[in-house]
C-alpha positions as CSV (number, residue, x, y, z in Angstrom):
1,M,11.3,30.3,16.9
2,C,13.9,32.8,15.6
3,L,15.8,34.8,18.2
4,G,19.0,36.9,18.1
5,N,20.4,39.7,16.1
6,W,17.4,40.9,14.2
7,G,19.0,41.6,10.8
8,T,20.8,38.2,10.6
9,T,18.1,36.3,12.3
10,R,15.4,37.7,10.1
11,R,17.3,36.5,6.9
12,V,17.9,33.0,8.5
13,C,14.2,32.7,9.5
14,Q,13.0,33.8,6.1
15,R,15.3,31.1,4.5
16,R,14.0,28.5,6.9
17,R,10.4,29.4,6.2
18,R,11.0,29.3,2.4
19,G,12.8,25.9,2.8
20,V,10.0,24.4,4.8
21,A,7.4,25.8,2.4
22,A,9.4,24.4,-0.6
23,L,9.4,21.0,1.0
24,G,5.6,21.2,1.5
25,K,5.8,18.4,4.0
26,S,4.2,18.1,7.4
27,V,6.2,17.6,10.6
28,E,4.6,14.1,10.8
29,A,5.9,13.3,7.3
30,I,9.4,14.5,8.0
31,A,9.4,12.7,11.4
32,S,8.4,9.4,9.7
33,E,11.3,9.7,7.3
34,L,13.7,10.0,10.2
35,Q,12.5,6.8,11.8
36,P,14.7,3.8,11.6
37,A,13.9,1.2,8.9
38,T,11.6,-1.6,10.2
39,T,11.7,-5.3,9.8
40,F,8.4,-5.9,11.5
41,E,7.4,-8.6,9.0
42,Q,10.0,-10.9,10.6
43,N,8.5,-10.4,14.1
44,Y,4.7,-10.0,13.7
45,T,1.9,-12.0,12.3
46,I,-1.1,-10.2,10.7
47,S,-3.2,-10.8,13.9
48,E,-0.4,-9.4,16.1
49,L,-0.2,-6.3,13.8
50,Q,-4.0,-5.8,14.0
51,A,-3.8,-5.8,17.8
52,L,-1.4,-2.9,17.9
53,T,-2.6,0.6,18.7
54,S,-1.9,3.3,16.1
55,Q,1.0,4.6,18.1
56,E,2.5,1.2,18.5
57,A,2.2,0.5,14.8
58,N,3.8,3.9,14.1
59,N,6.6,3.2,16.4
60,L,7.6,0.1,14.4
61,G,9.5,2.3,12.0
62,R,9.3,3.1,8.3
63,F,9.3,0.8,5.3
64,S,12.6,0.5,3.6
65,H,11.8,-2.4,1.3
66,P,8.8,-3.8,-0.6
67,L,6.5,-6.2,1.2
68,I,3.7,-8.6,0.0
69,F,1.0,-10.4,1.8
70,R,0.4,-13.7,-0.1
71,A,-2.8,-15.7,0.1
72,G,-2.6,-18.4,2.8
73,S,0.2,-16.7,4.7
74,N,-0.1,-15.1,8.2
75,R,2.5,-12.5,7.7
76,Y,4.0,-10.0,5.2
77,E,7.0,-11.2,3.2
78,R,9.9,-9.1,1.9
79,I,10.3,-9.2,-1.9
80,S,12.7,-7.7,-4.4
81,W,12.0,-4.6,-6.5
82,A,12.3,-6.9,-9.5
83,E,9.4,-8.9,-8.2
84,V,7.4,-5.7,-7.6
85,Y,8.0,-4.7,-11.2
86,R,7.0,-8.1,-12.5
87,I,3.7,-8.1,-10.4
88,A,2.9,-4.5,-11.7
89,A,3.7,-5.4,-15.3
90,D,1.4,-8.5,-15.0
91,A,-1.4,-6.4,-13.5
92,F,-1.2,-3.8,-16.2
93,R,-1.6,-6.5,-18.9
94,K,-5.0,-7.3,-17.6
95,T,-8.1,-6.0,-19.4
96,P,-8.9,-2.3,-18.5
97,E,-11.9,-3.1,-16.4
98,R,-9.7,-5.2,-14.1
99,V,-7.1,-2.4,-13.6
100,A,-7.7,0.2,-10.8
101,S,-5.7,2.9,-9.1
102,Y,-5.7,4.8,-5.8
103,S,-4.2,8.2,-5.2
104,S,-3.6,9.6,-1.8
105,G,-4.6,13.0,-0.6
106,R,-0.9,13.5,0.1
107,S,0.0,13.1,-3.5
108,S,0.9,16.1,-5.5
109,N,-1.4,17.3,-8.3
110,E,1.3,16.4,-10.7
111,A,1.5,12.8,-9.4
112,A,-2.3,12.5,-9.5
113,F,-2.3,13.8,-13.1
114,L,0.4,11.4,-14.2
115,L,-1.5,8.5,-12.6
116,Q,-4.7,9.6,-14.3
117,L,-2.9,9.8,-17.7
118,M,-1.4,6.3,-17.2
119,M,-4.8,4.8,-16.3
120,R,-6.5,6.4,-19.3
121,A,-3.7,5.2,-21.6
122,L,-4.4,1.7,-20.3
123,G,-8.1,2.2,-21.1
124,S,-9.3,2.3,-17.5
125,N,-11.6,4.8,-15.8
126,N,-11.1,3.2,-12.4
127,L,-9.5,6.2,-10.7
128,A,-10.2,6.0,-6.9
129,D,-8.9,8.8,-4.7
130,C,-9.0,9.6,-1.0
131,S,-12.5,11.2,-1.4
132,D,-13.8,7.8,-2.4
133,L,-12.2,5.8,0.4
134,C,-10.9,8.0,3.2
135,H,-13.9,10.2,3.3
136,A,-16.5,7.5,3.0
137,A,-17.3,7.5,6.7
138,S,-17.7,11.2,6.9
139,T,-20.0,11.1,3.8
140,V,-22.2,8.6,5.5
141,G,-22.2,10.6,8.7
142,L,-23.0,13.8,7.0
143,K,-25.9,12.2,5.1
144,D,-27.3,10.7,8.3
145,M,-27.0,13.9,10.2
146,F,-27.8,16.6,7.6
147,G,-29.4,14.7,4.7
148,S,-26.5,15.4,2.3
149,G,-23.2,13.5,2.0
150,T,-21.4,16.6,0.9
151,S,-20.4,19.9,2.4
152,M,-23.3,22.3,2.7
153,V,-21.3,25.5,2.9
154,S,-21.2,27.5,-0.3
155,L,-18.4,29.8,-1.3
156,E,-21.0,32.6,-1.2
157,S,-21.8,31.7,2.5
158,L,-18.1,31.8,3.3
159,K,-17.8,35.3,1.7
160,Q,-20.5,36.6,4.0
161,A,-19.1,35.0,7.2
162,D,-17.8,37.3,9.9
163,C,-15.3,34.6,11.1
164,V,-14.1,31.3,9.6
165,V,-12.0,29.0,11.8
166,L,-9.9,26.3,10.2
167,I,-8.5,23.7,12.7
168,G,-5.8,21.3,11.6
169,S,-5.7,22.8,8.2
170,N,-3.2,24.4,5.9
171,A,-5.7,25.5,3.3
172,P,-3.4,27.7,1.2
173,A,-0.9,24.8,0.7
174,K,-3.5,22.0,0.3
175,H,-6.3,23.8,-1.6
176,P,-4.9,26.8,-3.4
177,R,-7.4,28.9,-5.3
178,N,-6.7,31.6,-7.9
179,E,-9.6,34.0,-7.3
């Protein structure tokens, strides 16, 4: 909230809003970056991690180094960036049908575009995104409940609505339209 001398305060508030909009990050994303680095891999086995609640897992801290889960192990292991690059290079040498990608809904359009270009340059069409994986449960639920796994609201219906309520959404920032 911006209080105080209106002229000065208004300029400061406008700069703050522009700064936050320029960041394009949620409060949760910023908060996660402020958490201390974690070394949970030294203290928890996989079964112990699986027993944590979401909040307990979140409170472990943020990743500050690469980790790997090797076959036959019961915990994550810290690895060097050099090993990460070696693993990635080895994976990209595989035949195109053996290479896949996943892009997060939090990725920028530019990052998703570059990932798509890289995958196509490798000869792969395996481009999974959050709509394939994250929304799989809602797709099944919608199909069971309404007979269709996709949204049934058309843009024409939205144009005719008297009221549209968006909860937990930042539609202009996440789904901009030029109409």
